mmJSON file of the N, C-alpha and C atoms, coordinates in Angstrom:
{"data_MODEL":{"atom_site":{
"group_PDB":["ATOM","ATOM","ATOM","ATOM","ATOM","ATOM","ATOM","ATOM","ATOM","ATOM","ATOM","ATOM","ATOM","ATOM","ATOM","ATOM","ATOM","ATOM","ATOM","ATOM","ATOM","ATOM","ATOM","ATOM","ATOM","ATOM","ATOM","ATOM","ATOM","ATOM","ATOM","ATOM","ATOM","ATOM","ATOM","ATOM","ATOM","ATOM","ATOM","ATOM","ATOM","ATOM","ATOM","ATOM","ATOM","ATOM","ATOM","ATOM","ATOM","ATOM","ATOM","ATOM","ATOM","ATOM","ATOM","ATOM","ATOM","ATOM","ATOM","ATOM","ATOM","ATOM","ATOM","ATOM","ATOM","ATOM","ATOM","ATOM","ATOM","ATOM","ATOM","ATOM","ATOM","ATOM","ATOM","ATOM","ATOM","ATOM","ATOM","ATOM","ATOM","ATOM","ATOM","ATOM","ATOM","ATOM","ATOM","ATOM","ATOM","ATOM","ATOM","ATOM","ATOM","ATOM","ATOM","ATOM","ATOM","ATOM","ATOM","ATOM","ATOM","ATOM","ATOM","ATOM","ATOM","ATOM","ATOM","ATOM","ATOM","ATOM","ATOM","ATOM","ATOM","ATOM","ATOM","ATOM","ATOM","ATOM","ATOM","ATOM","ATOM","ATOM","ATOM","ATOM","ATOM","ATOM","ATOM","ATOM","ATOM","ATOM","ATOM","ATOM","ATOM","ATOM","ATOM","ATOM","ATOM","ATOM","ATOM","ATOM","ATOM","ATOM","ATOM","ATOM","ATOM","ATOM","ATOM"],
"id":[1,2,3,4,5,6,7,8,9,10,11,12,13,14,15,16,17,18,19,20,21,22,23,24,25,26,27,28,29,30,31,32,33,34,35,36,37,38,39,40,41,42,43,44,45,46,47,48,49,50,51,52,53,54,55,56,57,58,59,60,61,62,63,64,65,66,67,68,69,70,71,72,73,74,75,76,77,78,79,80,81,82,83,84,85,86,87,88,89,90,91,92,93,94,95,96,97,98,99,100,101,102,103,104,105,106,107,108,109,110,111,112,113,114,115,116,117,118,119,120,121,122,123,124,125,126,127,128,129,130,131,132,133,134,135,136,137,138,139,140,141,142,143,144,145,146,147],
"type_symbol":["N","C","C","N","C","C","N","C","C","N","C","C","N","C","C","N","C","C","N","C","C","N","C","C","N","C","C","N","C","C","N","C","C","N","C","C","N","C","C","N","C","C","N","C","C","N","C","C","N","C","C","N","C","C","N","C","C","N","C","C","N","C","C","N","C","C","N","C","C","N","C","C","N","C","C","N","C","C","N","C","C","N","C","C","N","C","C","N","C","C","N","C","C","N","C","C","N","C","C","N","C","C","N","C","C","N","C","C","N","C","C","N","C","C","N","C","C","N","C","C","N","C","C","N","C","C","N","C","C","N","C","C","N","C","C","N","C","C","N","C","C","N","C","C","N","C","C"],
"label_atom_id":["N","CA","C","N","CA","C","N","CA","C","N","CA","C","N","CA","C","N","CA","C","N","CA","C","N","CA","C","N","CA","C","N","CA","C","N","CA","C","N","CA","C","N","CA","C","N","CA","C","N","CA","C","N","CA","C","N","CA","C","N","CA","C","N","CA","C","N","CA","C","N","CA","C","N","CA","C","N","CA","C","N","CA","C","N","CA","C","N","CA","C","N","CA","C","N","CA","C","N","CA","C","N","CA","C","N","CA","C","N","CA","C","N","CA","C","N","CA","C","N","CA","C","N","CA","C","N","CA","C","N","CA","C","N","CA","C","N","CA","C","N","CA","C","N","CA","C","N","CA","C","N","CA","C","N","CA","C","N","CA","C","N","CA","C","N","CA","C","N","CA","C"],
"label_alt_id":[null,null,null,null,null,null,null,null,null,null,null,null,null,null,null,null,null,null,null,null,null,null,null,null,null,null,null,null,null,null,null,null,null,null,null,null,null,null,null,null,null,null,null,null,null,null,null,null,null,null,null,null,null,null,null,null,null,null,null,null,null,null,null,null,null,null,null,null,null,null,null,null,null,null,null,null,null,null,null,null,null,null,null,null,null,null,null,null,null,null,null,null,null,null,null,null,null,null,null,null,null,null,null,null,null,null,null,null,null,null,null,null,null,null,null,null,null,null,null,null,null,null,null,null,null,null,null,null,null,null,null,null,null,null,null,null,null,null,null,null,null,null,null,null,null,null,null],
"label_comp_id":["MET","MET","MET","SER","SER","SER","SER","SER","SER","LEU","LEU","LEU","SER","SER","SER","PHE","PHE","PHE","ARG","ARG","ARG","SER","SER","SER","SER","SER","SER","ARG","ARG","ARG","PRO","PRO","PRO","ASP","ASP","ASP","GLY","GLY","GLY","TRP","TRP","TRP","THR","THR","THR","VAL","VAL","VAL","PRO","PRO","PRO","ARG","ARG","ARG","PRO","PRO","PRO","HIS","HIS","HIS","ARG","ARG","ARG","ASP","ASP","ASP","ALA","ALA","ALA","SER","SER","SER","GLN","GLN","GLN","ARG","ARG","ARG","PHE","PHE","PHE","MET","MET","MET","THR","THR","THR","HIS","HIS","HIS","GLY","GLY","GLY","ALA","ALA","ALA","ILE","ILE","ILE","ARG","ARG","ARG","PRO","PRO","PRO","MET","MET","MET","GLU","GLU","GLU","GLU","GLU","GLU","ARG","ARG","ARG","GLY","GLY","GLY","TRP","TRP","TRP","VAL","VAL","VAL","ALA","ALA","ALA","ARG","ARG","ARG","LEU","LEU","LEU","LEU","LEU","LEU","GLY","GLY","GLY","ARG","ARG","ARG","ALA","ALA","ALA"],
"label_asym_id":["A","A","A","A","A","A","A","A","A","A","A","A","A","A","A","A","A","A","A","A","A","A","A","A","A","A","A","A","A","A","A","A","A","A","A","A","A","A","A","A","A","A","A","A","A","A","A","A","A","A","A","A","A","A","A","A","A","A","A","A","A","A","A","A","A","A","A","A","A","A","A","A","A","A","A","A","A","A","A","A","A","A","A","A","A","A","A","A","A","A","A","A","A","A","A","A","A","A","A","A","A","A","A","A","A","A","A","A","A","A","A","A","A","A","A","A","A","A","A","A","A","A","A","A","A","A","A","A","A","A","A","A","A","A","A","A","A","A","A","A","A","A","A","A","A","A","A"],
"label_entity_id":["1","1","1","1","1","1","1","1","1","1","1","1","1","1","1","1","1","1","1","1","1","1","1","1","1","1","1","1","1","1","1","1","1","1","1","1","1","1","1","1","1","1","1","1","1","1","1","1","1","1","1","1","1","1","1","1","1","1","1","1","1","1","1","1","1","1","1","1","1","1","1","1","1","1","1","1","1","1","1","1","1","1","1","1","1","1","1","1","1","1","1","1","1","1","1","1","1","1","1","1","1","1","1","1","1","1","1","1","1","1","1","1","1","1","1","1","1","1","1","1","1","1","1","1","1","1","1","1","1","1","1","1","1","1","1","1","1","1","1","1","1","1","1","1","1","1","1"],
"label_seq_id":[1,1,1,2,2,2,3,3,3,4,4,4,5,5,5,6,6,6,7,7,7,8,8,8,9,9,9,10,10,10,11,11,11,12,12,12,13,13,13,14,14,14,15,15,15,16,16,16,17,17,17,18,18,18,19,19,19,20,20,20,21,21,21,22,22,22,23,23,23,24,24,24,25,25,25,26,26,26,27,27,27,28,28,28,29,29,29,30,30,30,31,31,31,32,32,32,33,33,33,34,34,34,35,35,35,36,36,36,37,37,37,38,38,38,39,39,39,40,40,40,41,41,41,42,42,42,43,43,43,44,44,44,45,45,45,46,46,46,47,47,47,48,48,48,49,49,49],
"pdbx_PDB_ins_code":[null,null,null,null,null,null,null,null,null,null,null,null,null,null,null,null,null,null,null,null,null,null,null,null,null,null,null,null,null,null,null,null,null,null,null,null,null,null,null,null,null,null,null,null,null,null,null,null,null,null,null,null,null,null,null,null,null,null,null,null,null,null,null,null,null,null,null,null,null,null,null,null,null,null,null,null,null,null,null,null,null,null,null,null,null,null,null,null,null,null,null,null,null,null,null,null,null,null,null,null,null,null,null,null,null,null,null,null,null,null,null,null,null,null,null,null,null,null,null,null,null,null,null,null,null,null,null,null,null,null,null,null,null,null,null,null,null,null,null,null,null,null,null,null,null,null,null],
"Cartn_x":[-1.383,-0.706,0.994,1.449,2.801,4.252,5.059,6.109,7.228,6.416,7.853,7.63,8.705,8.876,9.537,9.412,9.662,10.664,11.691,12.458,13.525,13.317,13.983,14.771,16.096,17.093,16.247,15.622,14.617,13.786,13.779,12.493,11.333,10.184,8.687,8.584,7.489,7.218,6.312,5.753,4.377,4.857,6.107,6.677,7.6,8.284,9.437,8.703,8.657,8.248,8.953,8.3,8.883,9.579,10.626,11.388,10.784,10.281,10.227,10.633,9.989,10.058,9.469,9.908,9.038,8.499,7.574,6.507,6.783,8.024,8.824,8.903,9.51,10.023,8.476,7.697,6.25,5.668,5.688,5.198,6.019,6.887,8.217,7.755,7.169,7.278,6.065,4.574,3.297,2.864,3.089,2.185,1.546,0.149,-0.324,-1.472,-1.477,-2.76,-4.232,-4.668,-6.171,-7.363,-8.272,-9.615,-10.069,-10.575,-11.162,-12.061,-13.159,-14.265,-13.607,-13.873,-13.575,-15.129,-15.219,-16.004,-16.897,-18.666,-19.237,-19.037,-18.881,-18.38,-19.513,-20.774,-21.156,-20.686,-20.321,-19.597,-18.084,-17.364,-16.446,-16.544,-17.642,-18.096,-18.52,-19.185,-19.493,-18.443,-17.919,-16.521,-16.981,-17.855,-18.152,-17.293,-17.259,-16.3,-16.749],
"Cartn_y":[33.843,32.939,32.713,31.998,31.165,31.7,32.481,33.187,32.046,30.739,29.496,28.793,28.332,27.46,25.95,25.358,24.199,23.867,23.588,22.837,21.785,20.952,19.546,19.412,18.931,18.712,17.086,16.677,15.568,16.244,15.282,15.814,15.284,15.81,15.308,14.372,13.209,12.059,12.041,13.324,13.396,14.306,14.96,15.797,15.022,13.901,12.835,12.071,11.168,10.024,8.839,7.401,6.695,6.489,5.45,4.923,3.629,3.578,2.839,1.542,0.336,-0.753,-1.687,-2.716,-3.523,-4.375,-5.016,-6.435,-7.173,-7.808,-8.935,-8.554,-7.771,-6.989,-6.846,-6.513,-6.213,-7.51,-8.312,-10.172,-10.76,-10.298,-11.078,-11.105,-9.444,-8.709,-9.099,-8.621,-8.89,-9.938,-10.605,-11.931,-11.359,-12.291,-12.079,-11.181,-10.068,-9.29,-10.461,-9.293,-10.177,-8.992,-9.572,-8.672,-7.918,-6.828,-6.266,-7.166,-7.889,-8.485,-9.991,-10.888,-12.181,-12.679,-13.778,-14.618,-15.499,-15.315,-15.81,-17.956,-18.307,-19.638,-20.757,-19.85,-20.913,-20.603,-19.472,-18.923,-19.763,-19.863,-20.841,-21.892,-22.261,-23.835,-24.257,-23.555,-23.453,-22.909,-22.446,-21.973,-20.716,-19.598,-18.554,-17.176,-16.681,-15.461,-14.372],
"Cartn_z":[18.134,17.505,17.977,17.959,18.679,17.799,18.417,17.005,17.187,17.828,17.687,16.262,16.109,13.909,14.923,13.705,14.102,12.918,13.215,11.856,12.019,11.009,10.828,10.066,9.917,8.45,7.936,8.518,7.747,6.78,5.285,4.897,4.693,5.027,5.145,4.252,4.76,4.23,3.203,3.284,2.076,0.886,0.967,-0.101,-0.835,-0.091,-0.905,-1.03,-2.628,-2.686,-2.519,-2.593,-2.097,-3.443,-3.145,-4.57,-4.958,-6.424,-7.051,-6.806,-6.738,-6.316,-7.561,-7.64,-9.148,-8.508,-9.651,-9.085,-8.571,-8.688,-8.121,-7.017,-6.462,-5.614,-4.186,-5.001,-4.399,-3.65,-4.89,-4.791,-3.844,-3.433,-2.198,-1.075,-0.928,0.689,0.998,-0.12,0.625,-0.3,-1.326,-1.901,-3.327,-3.287,-4.329,-4.129,-5.57,-5.02,-5.1,-3.845,-3.522,-3.942,-4.334,-4.368,-3.343,-3.378,-1.874,-1.348,-1.91,-1.633,-1.534,-1.006,-1.211,-1.385,-2.599,-3.184,-1.972,-2.352,-1.458,-1.497,-0.247,-0.608,-1.562,-2.234,-3.607,-4.34,-4.292,-5.905,-5.909,-4.861,-4.417,-4.932,-4.822,-4.821,-6.057,-7.061,-8.663,-9.271,-9.002,-9.824,-10.951,-10.092,-10.713,-10.489,-10.986,-11.288,-10.517],
"occupancy":[1.0,1.0,1.0,1.0,1.0,1.0,1.0,1.0,1.0,1.0,1.0,1.0,1.0,1.0,1.0,1.0,1.0,1.0,1.0,1.0,1.0,1.0,1.0,1.0,1.0,1.0,1.0,1.0,1.0,1.0,1.0,1.0,1.0,1.0,1.0,1.0,1.0,1.0,1.0,1.0,1.0,1.0,1.0,1.0,1.0,1.0,1.0,1.0,1.0,1.0,1.0,1.0,1.0,1.0,1.0,1.0,1.0,1.0,1.0,1.0,1.0,1.0,1.0,1.0,1.0,1.0,1.0,1.0,1.0,1.0,1.0,1.0,1.0,1.0,1.0,1.0,1.0,1.0,1.0,1.0,1.0,1.0,1.0,1.0,1.0,1.0,1.0,1.0,1.0,1.0,1.0,1.0,1.0,1.0,1.0,1.0,1.0,1.0,1.0,1.0,1.0,1.0,1.0,1.0,1.0,1.0,1.0,1.0,1.0,1.0,1.0,1.0,1.0,1.0,1.0,1.0,1.0,1.0,1.0,1.0,1.0,1.0,1.0,1.0,1.0,1.0,1.0,1.0,1.0,1.0,1.0,1.0,1.0,1.0,1.0,1.0,1.0,1.0,1.0,1.0,1.0,1.0,1.0,1.0,1.0,1.0,1.0],
"B_iso_or_equiv":[0.0,0.0,0.0,0.0,0.0,0.0,0.0,0.0,0.0,0.0,0.0,0.0,0.0,0.0,0.0,0.0,0.0,0.0,0.0,0.0,0.0,0.0,0.0,0.0,0.0,0.0,0.0,0.0,0.0,0.0,0.0,0.0,0.0,0.0,0.0,0.0,0.0,0.0,0.0,0.0,0.0,0.0,0.0,0.0,0.0,0.0,0.0,0.0,0.0,0.0,0.0,0.0,0.0,0.0,0.0,0.0,0.0,0.0,0.0,0.0,0.0,0.0,0.0,0.0,0.0,0.0,0.0,0.0,0.0,0.0,0.0,0.0,0.0,0.0,0.0,0.0,0.0,0.0,0.0,0.0,0.0,0.0,0.0,0.0,0.0,0.0,0.0,0.0,0.0,0.0,0.0,0.0,0.0,0.0,0.0,0.0,0.0,0.0,0.0,0.0,0.0,0.0,0.0,0.0,0.0,0.0,0.0,0.0,0.0,0.0,0.0,0.0,0.0,0.0,0.0,0.0,0.0,0.0,0.0,0.0,0.0,0.0,0.0,0.0,0.0,0.0,0.0,0.0,0.0,0.0,0.0,0.0,0.0,0.0,0.0,0.0,0.0,0.0,0.0,0.0,0.0,0.0,0.0,0.0,0.0,0.0,0.0],
"pdbx_formal_charge":[null,null,null,null,null,null,null,null,null,null,null,null,null,null,null,null,null,null,null,null,null,null,null,null,null,null,null,null,null,null,null,null,null,null,null,null,null,null,null,null,null,null,null,null,null,null,null,null,null,null,null,null,null,null,null,null,null,null,null,null,null,null,null,null,null,null,null,null,null,null,null,null,null,null,null,null,null,null,null,null,null,null,null,null,null,null,null,null,null,null,null,null,null,null,null,null,null,null,null,null,null,null,null,null,null,null,null,null,null,null,null,null,null,null,null,null,null,null,null,null,null,null,null,null,null,null,null,null,null,null,null,null,null,null,null,null,null,null,null,null,null,null,null,null,null,null,null],
"auth_seq_id":[1,1,1,2,2,2,3,3,3,4,4,4,5,5,5,6,6,6,7,7,7,8,8,8,9,9,9,10,10,10,11,11,11,12,12,12,13,13,13,14,14,14,15,15,15,16,16,16,17,17,17,18,18,18,19,19,19,20,20,20,21,21,21,22,22,22,23,23,23,24,24,24,25,25,25,26,26,26,27,27,27,28,28,28,29,29,29,30,30,30,31,31,31,32,32,32,33,33,33,34,34,34,35,35,35,36,36,36,37,37,37,38,38,38,39,39,39,40,40,40,41,41,41,42,42,42,43,43,43,44,44,44,45,45,45,46,46,46,47,47,47,48,48,48,49,49,49],
"auth_comp_id":["MET","MET","MET","SER","SER","SER","SER","SER","SER","LEU","LEU","LEU","SER","SER","SER","PHE","PHE","PHE","ARG","ARG","ARG","SER","SER","SER","SER","SER","SER","ARG","ARG","ARG","PRO","PRO","PRO","ASP","ASP","ASP","GLY","GLY","GLY","TRP","TRP","TRP","THR","THR","THR","VAL","VAL","VAL","PRO","PRO","PRO","ARG","ARG","ARG","PRO","PRO","PRO","HIS","HIS","HIS","ARG","ARG","ARG","ASP","ASP","ASP","ALA","ALA","ALA","SER","SER","SER","GLN","GLN","GLN","ARG","ARG","ARG","PHE","PHE","PHE","MET","MET","MET","THR","THR","THR","HIS","HIS","HIS","GLY","GLY","GLY","ALA","ALA","ALA","ILE","ILE","ILE","ARG","ARG","ARG","PRO","PRO","PRO","MET","MET","MET","GLU","GLU","GLU","GLU","GLU","GLU","ARG","ARG","ARG","GLY","GLY","GLY","TRP","TRP","TRP","VAL","VAL","VAL","ALA","ALA","ALA","ARG","ARG","ARG","LEU","LEU","LEU","LEU","LEU","LEU","GLY","GLY","GLY","ARG","ARG","ARG","ALA","ALA","ALA"],
"auth_asym_id":["A","A","A","A","A","A","A","A","A","A","A","A","A","A","A","A","A","A","A","A","A","A","A","A","A","A","A","A","A","A","A","A","A","A","A","A","A","A","A","A","A","A","A","A","A","A","A","A","A","A","A","A","A","A","A","A","A","A","A","A","A","A","A","A","A","A","A","A","A","A","A","A","A","A","A","A","A","A","A","A","A","A","A","A","A","A","A","A","A","A","A","A","A","A","A","A","A","A","A","A","A","A","A","A","A","A","A","A","A","A","A","A","A","A","A","A","A","A","A","A","A","A","A","A","A","A","A","A","A","A","A","A","A","A","A","A","A","A","A","A","A","A","A","A","A","A","A"],
"auth_atom_id":["N","CA","C","N","CA","C","N","CA","C","N","CA","C","N","CA","C","N","CA","C","N","CA","C","N","CA","C","N","CA","C","N","CA","C","N","CA","C","N","CA","C","N","CA","C","N","CA","C","N","CA","C","N","CA","C","N","CA","C","N","CA","C","N","CA","C","N","CA","C","N","CA","C","N","CA","C","N","CA","C","N","CA","C","N","CA","C","N","CA","C","N","CA","C","N","CA","C","N","CA","C","N","CA","C","N","CA","C","N","CA","C","N","CA","C","N","CA","C","N","CA","C","N","CA","C","N","CA","C","N","CA","C","N","CA","C","N","CA","C","N","CA","C","N","CA","C","N","CA","C","N","CA","C","N","CA","C","N","CA","C","N","CA","C","N","CA","C","N","CA","C"],
"pdbx_PDB_model_num":[1,1,1,1,1,1,1,1,1,1,1,1,1,1,1,1,1,1,1,1,1,1,1,1,1,1,1,1,1,1,1,1,1,1,1,1,1,1,1,1,1,1,1,1,1,1,1,1,1,1,1,1,1,1,1,1,1,1,1,1,1,1,1,1,1,1,1,1,1,1,1,1,1,1,1,1,1,1,1,1,1,1,1,1,1,1,1,1,1,1,1,1,1,1,1,1,1,1,1,1,1,1,1,1,1,1,1,1,1,1,1,1,1,1,1,1,1,1,1,1,1,1,1,1,1,1,1,1,1,1,1,1,1,1,1,1,1,1,1,1,1,1,1,1,1,1,1]
}}}
């Protein structure tokens, strides 16, 4: 094993949570929430869910 150690004054990104963003800020950045799987063209044509 190595006796060297790593130190940083910057906090680790895994341990520090991201600041809260409300839904309107998320919408302006990323747009509307979209489903994981897109409906097929037949389902869209017939208007089924």
